[in-house]
C-alpha positions in Angstrom: 12.7 18.8 28.0 10.0 20.2 25.7 11.0 21.0 22.2 7.8 22.3 20.7 8.5 25.5 18.9 8.7 25.4 15.1 9.3 29.2 14.8 12.6 29.8 13.0 13.2 26.0 12.7 14.4 24.8 9.3 12.3 21.9 7.9 13.4 20.0 4.8 10.7 17.9 3.1 11.0 15.5 0.2 7.8 15.4 -1.9 6.8 18.6 -0.2 4.9 20.0 -3.1 1.5 18.3 -2.8 -0.7 15.9 -0.9 0.6 15.2 2.6 4.0 16.8 1.8 2.3 20.0 0.6 0.1 20.2 3.6 3.1 19.8 5.9 5.0 22.5 4.0 2.2 24.9 4.4 1.5 24.1 8.0 5.1 24.3 9.2 5.6 27.6 7.3 2.4 29.0 9.0 4.0 28.2 12.4 7.2 30.2 11.5 9.4 27.4 10.1 11.6 27.9 7.1 10.8 25.2 4.6 12.9 23.5 1.9 10.5 21.9 -0.5 11.6 19.2 -2.8 9.7 18.1 -5.9 10.6 15.3 -8.3 10.0 16.5 -11.9 8.1 18.8 -14.3 4.9 16.9 -13.6 4.9 18.3 -10.0 6.5 21.6 -10.7 3.1 23.5 -10.9 2.1 22.0 -7.5 5.4 23.0 -6.0 5.2 26.5 -7.3 1.7 26.9 -5.9 2.7 25.6 -2.5 5.6 28.0 -2.5 3.4 30.9 -3.6 0.9 30.2 -0.8 3.7 30.2 1.8 5.4 33.4 0.5 2.0 35.3 0.2 1.4 34.5 3.9 4.8 35.9 4.9 6.6 32.6 5.2 10.1 31.6 4.0 10.6 28.7 1.6 12.4 27.6 -1.5 12.1 24.8 -4.1 14.5 22.1 -5.1 13.9 19.7 -8.0 15.6 16.4 -8.4 15.2 12.6 -8.7 16.1 11.4 -5.2 16.9 7.9 -6.5 20.1 9.5 -7.6 21.8 9.9 -4.2 23.8 12.9 -5.2 20.5 14.8 -5.5 19.7 14.0 -1.8 23.1 15.4 -0.9 22.6 18.5 -3.0 19.2 19.1 -1.4 20.6 19.1 2.1 23.5 21.3 1.0 21.3 23.8 -0.8 19.1 24.0 2.3 22.1 24.7 4.6 23.4 27.3 2.1 20.0 29.0 2.1 19.0 28.8 5.8 22.2 28.1 7.7 21.3 24.6 8.9 18.6 22.0 9.2 16.5 21.0 12.2 13.9 18.7 10.8 14.0 16.3 7.9 10.9 14.6 6.6 10.8 12.1 3.7 7.3 11.5 2.1 8.6 9.9 -1.1 6.9 6.6 -2.1 5.5 4.7 -5.0 2.7 2.1 -5.0 2.6 -0.8 -7.4 -0.4 -3.2 -7.2 0.4 -6.2 -9.2 0.5 -10.0 -8.9 3.8 -11.4 -7.6 4.3 -13.6 -10.7 3.8 -10.7 -13.1 6.2 -8.2 -11.5 9.2 -7.5 -13.7 12.8 -7.0 -12.7 12.5 -3.4 -13.9 9.5 -2.8 -11.7 11.2 -4.4 -8.7 14.3 -2.2 -9.1 12.2 0.9 -9.4 10.2 0.1 -6.3 13.3 -0.7 -4.4 15.0 2.6 -5.4 12.0 4.8 -4.6 10.7 3.2 -1.4 13.9 1.8 0.2 17.1 3.3 -1.3 15.8 6.9 -1.1 14.8 6.4 2.6 18.2 4.9 3.5 20.3 7.6 2.0 17.9 10.4 3.1 18.2 9.2 6.8 22.0 8.9 6.3 22.3 12.4 4.9 20.1 13.7 7.8 22.4 12.0 10.3 25.4 13.7 8.8 23.9 17.2 8.5 21.1 17.8 10.9 21.6 20.2 13.8 21.9 18.5 17.2 18.5 17.8 18.7 17.1 17.4 15.2 14.2 15.2 14.1 13.9 12.7 11.2 10.6 11.3 10.0 9.8 8.9 7.1 6.4 8.0 5.7 5.9 4.3 5.3 2.6 2.3 5.0 0.1 0.5 7.2 0.4 -2.4 4.8 3.5 -3.3 6.8 1.0 -4.8 9.3 -1.2 -6.4 6.6 -1.6 -10.0 5.4 -2.3 -9.4 1.7 -1.2 -10.1 -1.8 -0.7 -7.8 -4.8 1.5 -5.2 -2.9 4.6 -7.3 -2.6 7.0 -4.7 -3.8 5.4 -1.8 -2.1 5.1 -3.2 1.4 8.3 -5.2 0.8 10.4 -2.2 0.0 8.9 0.0 2.7 9.6 -2.7 5.3 13.3 -2.0 5.6 12.6 1.6 6.6 11.5 0.3 10.0 15.0 -1.2 10.5 16.7 1.9 9.1 14.7 3.9 11.6 15.7 1.8 14.6 19.3 1.7 13.6 19.5 5.4 13.0 17.8 6.2 16.2 20.4 4.3 18.1 23.3 5.8 16.2 22.1 9.4 16.3 20.6 9.4 19.8 23.7 10.7 21.4 23.2 14.0 19.5 19.6 14.2 20.7 18.2 13.3 17.3 14.8 11.5 17.2 14.1 9.2 14.3 10.6 7.9 13.6 8.3 6.5 10.9 4.6 7.0 10.4 2.5 4.4 8.7 -0.8 5.8 7.4 -3.6 3.8 6.0 -4.7 4.3 2.4 -4.9 8.1 2.0 -7.6 9.9 0.2 -5.2 11.5 -2.3 -4.4 10.9 -6.0 -1.4 8.8 -4.9 -3.9 6.2 -3.8 -6.5 6.2 -6.5 -4.1 5.6 -9.4 -3.6 2.0 -8.4 -7.1 1.0 -7.3 -10.2 -0.2 -9.1 -13.6 1.2 -7.7 -14.4 -2.1 -5.9 -11.0 -2.0 -4.2 -11.5 1.6 -3.1 -14.8 0.6 -1.6 -13.1 -2.3 0.3 -10.4 0.0 1.7 -13.0 2.5 2.8 -14.8 -0.2 4.7 -11.7 -1.9 6.2 -10.9 0.7 8.8 -12.6 0.4 12.2 -13.4 4.1 12.2 -14.6 4.1 8.6 -13.2 5.7 5.5 -9.8 6.4 4.0 -7.1 8.1 5.9 -7.3 11.9 5.7 -4.0 13.8 5.4 -5.4 16.3 7.9 -5.3 13.5 10.5 -1.7 12.5 9.7 -0.1 16.0 9.6 -0.7 16.7 13.3 0.9 13.4 14.3 4.0 14.2 12.3 4.1 17.7 13.9 3.8 16.1 17.3 6.7 13.7 16.7 9.0 16.5 15.7 8.0 18.8 18.6 6.5 17.7 21.9 6.8 14.0 20.9 10.6 14.2 20.4 11.1 11.6 23.1 9.5 8.9 20.8 12.3 7.5 18.7 13.1 4.3 16.8 9.3 3.7 16.4 6.9 3.2 13.5 3.5 4.7 14.4 0.5 3.2 12.7 -2.1 5.9 12.1 -4.9 4.4 10.0 -8.3 4.5 11.8 -8.0 0.8 12.6 -7.2 -0.4 9.1 -4.4 -2.7 10.3 -2.6 -3.3 13.6 0.1 -5.4 15.1 
């Protein structure tokens, strides 16, 4: 069974204002999907409004939702607002994440809690809400990190808090499968976006660029088609984490 048409599908995207999320929002709208775009705070409002404007100007349908998703009621409200606006949800994509590069012995309890909330808690309750409210034969995808296959220091809370998402993905795929819902995760390498550069010194950037077998950082334009495949023709793939990183890490 091929399920490859995004036209008139409803796509909900957390972090859909900029970087990879913004690209997905624009791409899906260009293919006829109706897009619910989440952004976190005033700092990303301008990016969200620009993405929305681009979609509307090209004849697409979309709306914005602002909220801190570490407060679970905001996840619920985002799904409910999307259903109220568009009548249902077919595809749910969570791009939210936060990187902290810091020695293990210097990490504070506050930092640990924040990283757990953003990278793990949000993913858990996002998938839960999607399981409750997606239309049958829907798709769920979460962005994780290729550091899940790395043997490295300094990212203990980032890779540590993304690691549970693999288990969430497997469990949800088993539980939701009888409704035809596919659940996947994508693990990019270091992406050439501001999300990456804020944590890395120039020498670390140079290392990451040299570490991939194919050379260079991951480009969001190479990740977006993979996600589109998983939520269309690739719907039969479920319960899996796909490492897409140009040979940066592998299992």
